[in-house]
LUMSE-868637 format. One record per residue (C-alpha): z, x, y; residue in three letters. Coordinates in nm, 2 decimals. Layout:
! LUMSE-868637
MARPA|Z|X|Y|Ala .
...
This chain:
! LUMSE-868637
MARPA|0.00|0.00|0.00|Met .
MARPA|-0.11|0.15|0.33|Lys .
MARPA|0.16|0.18|0.59|Phe .
MARPA|0.09|0.04|0.94|Ser .
MARPA|0.33|0.15|1.22|Phe .
MARPA|0.22|-0.15|1.44|Ser .
MARPA|0.35|-0.39|1.17|Asn .
MARPA|0.67|-0.19|1.09|Ser .
MARPA|1.02|-0.30|1.17|His .
MARPA|1.07|0.01|1.38|Leu .
MARPA|0.77|-0.08|1.60|Phe .
MARPA|0.91|-0.43|1.66|Asn .
MARPA|1.25|-0.28|1.75|Val .
MARPA|1.08|-0.04|2.00|Leu .
MARPA|0.89|-0.32|2.16|Val .
MARPA|1.21|-0.52|2.19|Ala .
MARPA|1.38|-0.22|2.35|Leu .
MARPA|1.09|-0.19|2.60|Phe .
MARPA|1.15|-0.55|2.69|Val .
MARPA|1.52|-0.50|2.74|Thr .
MARPA|1.44|-0.20|2.97|Phe .
MARPA|1.22|-0.43|3.19|Leu .
MARPA|1.50|-0.69|3.20|Trp .
MARPA|1.77|-0.42|3.27|Ser .
MARPA|1.57|-0.30|3.57|Ser .
MARPA|1.55|-0.67|3.68|Ser .
MARPA|1.93|-0.68|3.72|Phe .
MARPA|1.92|-0.39|3.96|Val .
MARPA|1.62|-0.52|4.16|Ile .
MARPA|1.77|-0.87|4.18|Ile .
MARPA|2.11|-0.73|4.30|Lys .
MARPA|1.95|-0.52|4.57|Gln .
MARPA|1.75|-0.82|4.71|Trp .
MARPA|1.99|-1.11|4.68|Leu .
MARPA|2.11|-1.04|5.03|Ala .
MARPA|1.78|-1.15|5.17|Ser .
MARPA|1.66|-1.40|4.90|Ile .
MARPA|1.87|-1.70|4.80|Pro .
MARPA|1.96|-1.68|4.43|Ala .
MARPA|1.81|-2.00|4.30|Leu .
MARPA|1.49|-1.96|4.51|Thr .
MARPA|1.46|-1.60|4.38|Phe .
MARPA|1.48|-1.72|4.02|Ala .
MARPA|1.26|-2.02|4.08|Ala .
MARPA|0.97|-1.84|4.25|Tyr .
MARPA|0.99|-1.56|3.99|Arg .
MARPA|0.95|-1.79|3.69|Tyr .
MARPA|0.71|-2.03|3.86|Leu .
MARPA|0.47|-1.75|3.96|Ile .
MARPA|0.50|-1.60|3.61|Ala .
MARPA|0.42|-1.94|3.45|Ser .
MARPA|0.11|-1.98|3.67|Ile .
MARPA|-0.01|-1.64|3.55|Ile .
MARPA|0.05|-1.73|3.18|Leu .
MARPA|-0.12|-2.07|3.22|Trp .
MARPA|-0.42|-1.90|3.37|Ser .
MARPA|-0.46|-1.70|3.05|Phe .
MARPA|-0.41|-2.01|2.84|Ile .
MARPA|-0.68|-2.21|3.03|Leu .
MARPA|-0.95|-1.93|3.02|Ile .
MARPA|-0.90|-1.85|2.65|Arg .
MARPA|-1.05|-2.11|2.41|Lys .
MARPA|-0.84|-2.01|2.11|Asp .
MARPA|-0.52|-2.06|2.32|Glu .
MARPA|-0.64|-2.40|2.45|Arg .
MARPA|-0.70|-2.53|2.10|Lys .
MARPA|-0.33|-2.52|2.03|Gln .
MARPA|-0.27|-2.82|2.25|Phe .
MARPA|-0.43|-3.03|1.98|Ser .
MARPA|-0.17|-2.91|1.73|Asn .
MARPA|0.13|-3.01|1.94|Leu .
MARPA|0.33|-3.31|1.81|Asp .
MARPA|0.62|-3.48|1.99|Ala .
MARPA|0.89|-3.28|1.80|Lys .
MARPA|0.73|-2.94|1.88|Thr .
MARPA|0.67|-3.04|2.25|Thr .
MARPA|1.03|-3.15|2.29|Leu .
MARPA|1.15|-2.83|2.13|Lys .
MARPA|0.93|-2.62|2.37|Leu .
MARPA|1.06|-2.82|2.67|Phe .
MARPA|1.42|-2.78|2.55|Gly .
MARPA|1.36|-2.40|2.51|Tyr .
MARPA|1.23|-2.38|2.86|Gly .
MARPA|1.51|-2.58|3.00|Leu .
MARPA|1.78|-2.37|2.83|Ile .
MARPA|1.61|-2.02|2.85|Phe .
MARPA|1.46|-2.05|3.20|Ile .
MARPA|1.63|-2.32|3.40|Thr .
MARPA|1.99|-2.27|3.28|Ile .
MARPA|2.01|-1.91|3.15|Thr .
MARPA|1.81|-1.76|3.44|Gln .
MARPA|1.94|-1.99|3.71|Gly .
MARPA|2.30|-1.93|3.61|Ala .
MARPA|2.23|-1.56|3.56|Gly .
MARPA|2.10|-1.52|3.91|Phe .
MARPA|2.39|-1.71|4.06|Leu .
MARPA|2.64|-1.50|3.86|Ser .
MARPA|2.48|-1.18|4.00|Leu .
MARPA|2.52|-1.33|4.35|Asp .
MARPA|2.90|-1.34|4.30|Tyr .
MARPA|2.97|-1.06|4.05|Leu .
MARPA|2.88|-0.69|4.00|Pro .
MARPA|2.58|-0.63|3.78|Ala .
MARPA|2.78|-0.43|3.52|Ile .
MARPA|3.03|-0.71|3.48|Thr .
MARPA|2.75|-0.96|3.42|Val .
MARPA|2.58|-0.73|3.17|Ser .
MARPA|2.91|-0.66|2.99|Phe .
MARPA|2.98|-1.03|2.94|Ser .
MARPA|2.62|-1.10|2.82|Leu .
MARPA|2.69|-0.87|2.53|Asn .
MARPA|2.92|-1.13|2.37|Phe .
MARPA|2.61|-1.34|2.32|Ser .
MARPA|2.57|-1.16|1.99|Thr .
MARPA|2.88|-1.33|1.84|Ile .
MARPA|2.76|-1.67|1.95|Val .
MARPA|2.41|-1.60|1.82|Ile .
MARPA|2.54|-1.50|1.48|Val .
MARPA|2.75|-1.82|1.46|Ile .
MARPA|2.46|-2.04|1.57|Leu .
MARPA|2.21|-1.86|1.35|Ser .
MARPA|2.43|-1.92|1.05|Tyr .
MARPA|2.45|-2.30|1.11|Phe .
MARPA|2.11|-2.37|1.26|Leu .
MARPA|1.88|-2.11|1.10|Leu .
MARPA|2.07|-2.01|0.78|Lys .
MARPA|2.02|-1.65|0.88|Glu .
MARPA|2.31|-1.44|0.76|Ile .
MARPA|2.37|-1.07|0.85|Pro .
MARPA|2.42|-0.84|0.55|Asn .
MARPA|2.73|-0.62|0.53|Asn .
MARPA|2.58|-0.32|0.71|Ile .
MARPA|2.45|-0.54|0.99|Gln .
MARPA|2.79|-0.71|1.02|Asn .
MARPA|2.95|-0.36|1.04|Leu .
MARPA|2.71|-0.25|1.31|Leu .
MARPA|2.76|-0.57|1.52|Ile .
MARPA|3.14|-0.51|1.50|Ile .
MARPA|3.10|-0.14|1.60|Ile .
MARPA|2.87|-0.22|1.89|Ser .
MARPA|3.12|-0.48|2.02|Leu .
MARPA|3.41|-0.24|1.98|Leu .
MARPA|3.22|0.02|2.16|Gly .
MARPA|3.16|-0.21|2.45|Val .
MARPA|3.53|-0.29|2.46|Gly .
MARPA|3.65|0.07|2.44|Ile .
MARPA|3.42|0.17|2.72|Tyr .
MARPA|3.49|-0.11|2.97|Phe .
MARPA|3.83|-0.25|2.88|Leu .
MARPA|4.07|-0.32|3.05|Pro .
MARPA|3.82|-0.52|3.26|Leu .
MARPA|3.95|-0.59|3.61|Asp .
MARPA|3.85|-0.94|3.72|Leu .
MARPA|4.07|-0.94|4.03|Ser .
MARPA|3.88|-1.02|4.34|Gly .
MARPA|3.60|-1.19|4.15|Met .
MARPA|3.51|-1.54|4.25|Lys .
MARPA|3.58|-1.81|3.98|Met .
MARPA|3.25|-1.98|4.05|Ile .
MARPA|3.08|-1.66|3.95|Gly .
MARPA|3.27|-1.65|3.62|Leu .
MARPA|3.17|-2.01|3.55|Val .
MARPA|2.80|-1.94|3.61|Phe .
MARPA|2.84|-1.63|3.39|Leu .
MARPA|3.00|-1.82|3.10|Phe .
MARPA|2.72|-2.08|3.12|Leu .
MARPA|2.45|-1.80|3.12|Ala .
MARPA|2.61|-1.64|2.81|Val .
MARPA|2.61|-1.96|2.61|Phe .
MARPA|2.27|-2.07|2.72|Ala .
MARPA|2.13|-1.72|2.65|Asn .
MARPA|2.27|-1.73|2.30|Ser .
MARPA|2.14|-2.08|2.23|Leu .
MARPA|1.79|-2.00|2.37|Ser .
MARPA|1.76|-1.70|2.14|Thr .
MARPA|1.82|-1.91|1.83|Val .
MARPA|1.58|-2.19|1.95|Ile .
MARPA|1.32|-1.92|2.04|Gly .
MARPA|1.36|-1.77|1.69|Arg .
MARPA|1.32|-2.12|1.54|Ser .
MARPA|1.00|-2.19|1.73|Ile .
MARPA|0.84|-1.85|1.69|Asn .
MARPA|0.93|-1.80|1.33|Tyr .
MARPA|0.71|-2.09|1.23|Gln .
MARPA|0.41|-1.89|1.36|Gly .
MARPA|0.20|-2.20|1.43|Ser .
MARPA|0.19|-2.13|1.80|Leu .
MARPA|0.11|-1.79|1.97|Thr .
MARPA|0.37|-1.61|2.18|Pro .
MARPA|0.16|-1.65|2.49|Leu .
MARPA|0.13|-2.03|2.44|Phe .
MARPA|0.51|-2.07|2.36|Val .
MARPA|0.60|-1.86|2.67|Thr .
MARPA|0.35|-2.05|2.90|Ala .
MARPA|0.46|-2.40|2.80|Ile .
MARPA|0.84|-2.33|2.80|Ser .
MARPA|0.84|-2.12|3.11|Met .
MARPA|0.62|-2.36|3.29|Gly .
MARPA|0.85|-2.65|3.23|Phe .
MARPA|1.17|-2.45|3.29|Gly .
MARPA|1.02|-2.30|3.61|Gly .
MARPA|0.92|-2.63|3.76|Val .
MARPA|1.27|-2.78|3.69|Val .
MARPA|1.43|-2.47|3.84|Leu .
MARPA|1.21|-2.48|4.15|Thr .
MARPA|1.30|-2.85|4.21|Gly .
MARPA|1.67|-2.76|4.19|Ile .
MARPA|1.62|-2.46|4.42|Ala .
MARPA|1.44|-2.68|4.68|Phe .
MARPA|1.74|-2.92|4.68|Val .
MARPA|2.00|-2.64|4.71|Val .
MARPA|1.82|-2.38|4.92|Asp .
MARPA|1.55|-2.57|5.10|Gly .
MARPA|1.24|-2.37|5.17|Ile .
MARPA|1.36|-2.03|5.30|Pro .
MARPA|1.13|-1.80|5.50|Glu .
MARPA|1.05|-1.49|5.30|Leu .
MARPA|0.88|-1.18|5.44|Gly .
MARPA|0.60|-0.98|5.27|Ser .
MARPA|0.85|-0.74|5.11|Asp .
MARPA|1.05|-1.01|4.95|Glu .
MARPA|0.73|-1.18|4.81|Met .
MARPA|0.61|-0.84|4.67|Met .
MARPA|0.94|-0.80|4.49|Val .
MARPA|0.92|-1.15|4.35|Ile .
MARPA|0.56|-1.11|4.24|Val .
MARPA|0.63|-0.77|4.07|Tyr .
MARPA|0.92|-0.93|3.87|Leu .
MARPA|0.70|-1.23|3.79|Ala .
MARPA|0.41|-1.02|3.65|Val .
MARPA|0.58|-0.73|3.46|Phe .
MARPA|0.95|-0.83|3.40|Asn .
MARPA|0.87|-1.19|3.33|Thr .
MARPA|0.52|-1.29|3.22|Ala .
MARPA|0.47|-0.97|3.02|Leu .
MARPA|0.83|-0.92|2.90|Ala .
MARPA|0.89|-1.28|2.79|Phe .
MARPA|0.56|-1.30|2.61|Thr .
MARPA|0.65|-0.98|2.42|Leu .
MARPA|0.99|-1.12|2.35|Trp .
MARPA|0.85|-1.43|2.20|Asn .
MARPA|0.63|-1.21|1.98|Tyr .
MARPA|0.93|-1.01|1.87|Ile .
MARPA|1.12|-1.33|1.78|Leu .
MARPA|0.85|-1.39|1.51|Arg .
MARPA|0.93|-1.05|1.36|Lys .
MARPA|1.30|-0.99|1.37|Ile .
MARPA|1.60|-1.22|1.31|Lys .
MARPA|1.79|-1.38|1.59|Ala .
MARPA|2.11|-1.18|1.55|Phe .
MARPA|1.90|-0.86|1.55|Glu .
MARPA|1.75|-0.96|1.88|Ala .
MARPA|2.10|-1.02|2.01|Gly .
MARPA|2.21|-0.67|1.91|Val .
MARPA|1.90|-0.51|2.07|Ile .
MARPA|1.98|-0.72|2.38|Asn .
MARPA|2.32|-0.55|2.39|Asn .
MARPA|2.15|-0.21|2.47|Thr .
MARPA|2.10|-0.36|2.82|Met .
MARPA|2.46|-0.29|2.89|Leu .
MARPA|2.40|0.09|2.87|Ile .
MARPA|2.07|0.07|3.05|Gln .
MARPA|2.21|-0.14|3.34|Ile .
MARPA|2.52|0.07|3.37|Thr .
MARPA|2.30|0.39|3.41|Ile .
MARPA|2.06|0.22|3.65|Leu .
MARPA|2.35|0.06|3.85|Ala .
MARPA|2.51|0.40|3.90|Ile .
MARPA|2.20|0.55|4.04|Phe .
MARPA|2.06|0.26|4.24|Phe .
MARPA|2.37|0.04|4.32|Leu .
MARPA|2.63|0.31|4.36|Asp .
């Protein structure tokens, strides 16, 4: 049997790590620009622009358009639910938590998504980690605790912690739902991302308009939003949905945990 690196588990892990690097850089960029861009507007514009880009690819590619005929009511509702949880709630709450809390604190808390994902995967997907994987999950969580505890939450606003808790749970649930959708393999990662992000982005934009109104943004602010929309969103989320076809949900959760290290290093250099 001929070995193909592009189909290997190592390749899928490396792609997932690349996605987490893009998302880690997002934390730093978002934190730097939240002073001039309202949090919900920032998130809404980012995901709305990204979904428009993805929809453009869907509409110009015949093989992607054909998938609309394969959608049934159950799959459509699952895609909408995925978009609502992964984009509207997870990203909206994540941006708001970054507006109130340090980037490293947010990243630290998101690492506990792994525990929630393991529990949800067991009951919803019947995916059970083996003994070695369980041991590595425990070691990774202990490492996080040893490095950051005792965590000083004094001076942090309670509203920020509420948004953070919501982001952690929604992020965990969305990983399991995304695994469920992508594991079936009937829909391409591009199609899944476009449909779910389009719905979630529209809902998030509506909420942002109600809360923030229509803020005046300069060219620099729009360039930052467009950059995040193209590379850290449209590209990264499509790759992530591809990866969720190849690796289990709890594996994706553990790989997500590497963002803690990446964000910490980036925050030291760029956020002091």
